[in-house]
C-alpha positions as CSV (number, residue, x, y, z in Angstrom):
1,M,-93.0,-16.5,93.7
2,L,-95.1,-19.7,93.2
3,C,-94.4,-19.7,89.5
4,T,-90.7,-19.6,90.1
5,A,-90.8,-22.6,92.5
6,Y,-93.1,-24.4,90.1
7,G,-90.8,-23.8,87.1
8,S,-87.8,-24.8,89.1
9,W,-89.4,-28.0,90.3
10,Q,-90.6,-28.7,86.7
11,N,-87.1,-28.2,85.3
12,S,-85.5,-30.4,88.0
13,M,-88.1,-33.2,87.2
14,R,-87.4,-32.8,83.5
15,R,-83.6,-33.2,84.1
16,A,-84.0,-36.1,86.4
17,L,-86.3,-38.0,84.1
18,S,-84.3,-37.3,81.0
19,F,-81.2,-38.8,82.7
20,F,-83.3,-41.8,83.9
21,W,-84.5,-42.5,80.3
22,L,-80.9,-42.4,79.0
23,M,-79.6,-45.1,81.4
24,N,-78.9,-48.6,80.0
25,F,-77.6,-51.3,82.3
26,A,-75.4,-52.9,79.7
27,T,-73.9,-55.9,81.5
28,A,-73.5,-57.6,84.8
29,N,-70.5,-60.0,85.0
30,T,-69.7,-62.6,87.6
31,V,-66.0,-62.6,88.5
32,D,-63.9,-64.9,90.6
33,P,-64.2,-64.6,94.4
34,D,-60.7,-63.0,94.8
35,Q,-61.5,-60.2,92.3
36,P,-62.9,-56.9,93.5
37,A,-66.3,-55.6,92.6
38,A,-66.2,-52.9,90.0
39,V,-68.6,-50.6,88.1
40,G,-67.8,-49.1,84.7
41,V,-69.7,-46.2,83.1
42,S,-69.5,-45.2,79.5
43,Y,-71.4,-42.7,77.3
44,G,-72.1,-43.8,73.8
45,G,-73.4,-40.4,72.5
46,T,-77.0,-41.1,73.3
47,N,-77.0,-43.6,76.2
48,V,-75.3,-44.0,79.6
49,C,-74.1,-47.6,79.9
50,F,-73.2,-49.3,83.2
51,T,-71.1,-52.5,83.5
52,F,-71.0,-54.3,86.9
53,D,-68.4,-56.9,87.9
54,I,-69.7,-58.8,90.9
55,P,-67.5,-61.4,92.7
56,Q,-69.1,-64.8,93.2
57,G,-69.1,-66.2,96.7
58,N,-66.8,-68.9,97.9
59,N,-68.2,-72.4,98.0
60,G,-69.6,-73.2,101.4
61,S,-70.8,-76.3,103.1
62,D,-74.4,-77.4,102.9
63,G,-76.6,-76.3,105.7
64,A,-79.2,-78.3,107.6
65,Q,-82.5,-79.0,105.9
66,G,-85.1,-76.3,106.7
67,P,-88.8,-76.7,107.4
68,P,-91.1,-77.2,104.5
69,G,-92.2,-74.1,102.7
70,E,-95.9,-74.8,102.5
71,V,-98.2,-71.7,102.4
72,S,-101.9,-72.0,102.8
73,Q,-104.3,-70.4,100.3
74,A,-105.5,-68.0,103.1
75,Q,-101.9,-66.9,103.7
76,L,-101.3,-66.4,100.0
77,D,-104.6,-64.5,99.6
78,N,-103.7,-62.2,102.5
79,A,-100.2,-61.5,101.2
80,I,-101.6,-60.6,97.8
81,A,-104.4,-58.4,99.2
82,S,-102.0,-56.4,101.4
83,I,-99.3,-55.8,98.8
84,S,-101.2,-53.0,97.1
85,A,-100.9,-50.9,100.3
86,N,-97.2,-50.4,99.4
87,T,-98.1,-47.5,97.2
88,N,-100.6,-45.8,99.6
89,S,-97.9,-43.4,100.9
90,V,-96.9,-42.3,97.3
91,D,-98.7,-39.1,96.4
92,T,-99.9,-38.5,92.9
93,L,-98.9,-35.4,91.0
94,D,-102.0,-33.3,91.1
95,T,-100.8,-30.0,89.5
96,P,-101.1,-30.1,85.7
97,F,-98.1,-29.0,83.5
98,A,-98.4,-26.5,80.7
99,D,-95.9,-28.4,78.6
100,P,-97.9,-31.2,76.8
101,D,-95.1,-33.7,77.0
102,M,-94.6,-33.2,80.8
103,E,-98.4,-33.3,81.3
104,A,-98.6,-36.7,79.4
105,L,-95.7,-38.0,81.6
106,R,-97.5,-36.7,84.8
107,Q,-100.7,-38.5,83.8
108,K,-98.9,-41.8,83.1
109,L,-97.0,-41.6,86.4
110,N,-100.3,-41.0,88.2
111,E,-101.8,-44.0,86.3
112,M,-98.9,-46.2,87.4
113,I,-99.3,-45.1,91.0
114,L,-103.0,-45.6,91.1
115,N,-102.9,-49.0,89.3
116,G,-100.5,-50.2,92.0
117,R,-103.2,-49.7,94.6
118,R,-105.8,-52.0,92.9
């Protein structure tokens, strides 16, 4: 029973990742404010291409001047030191794959997760 679940999970991961690698975000266009937002999708035989039409905002009036954006070195150091905690809740994939390509992908994914923790 464990092998069936493992195989099913492996196949699902393979399908999801193969689709991810085929995606290409072709273009993002700015359109007039009165035009609707739109997304187009095309398949060129090997890649899925997306085209986004994003309406620009209407011109508004200038707001009041905000406070200066000074940041102390201590605040900057603290922000940088705590950012690596963002990946702490992401588990690594600890079960090796029999397929060499999937195993290489698993190892690289784990490498990316662990490098994010510093």
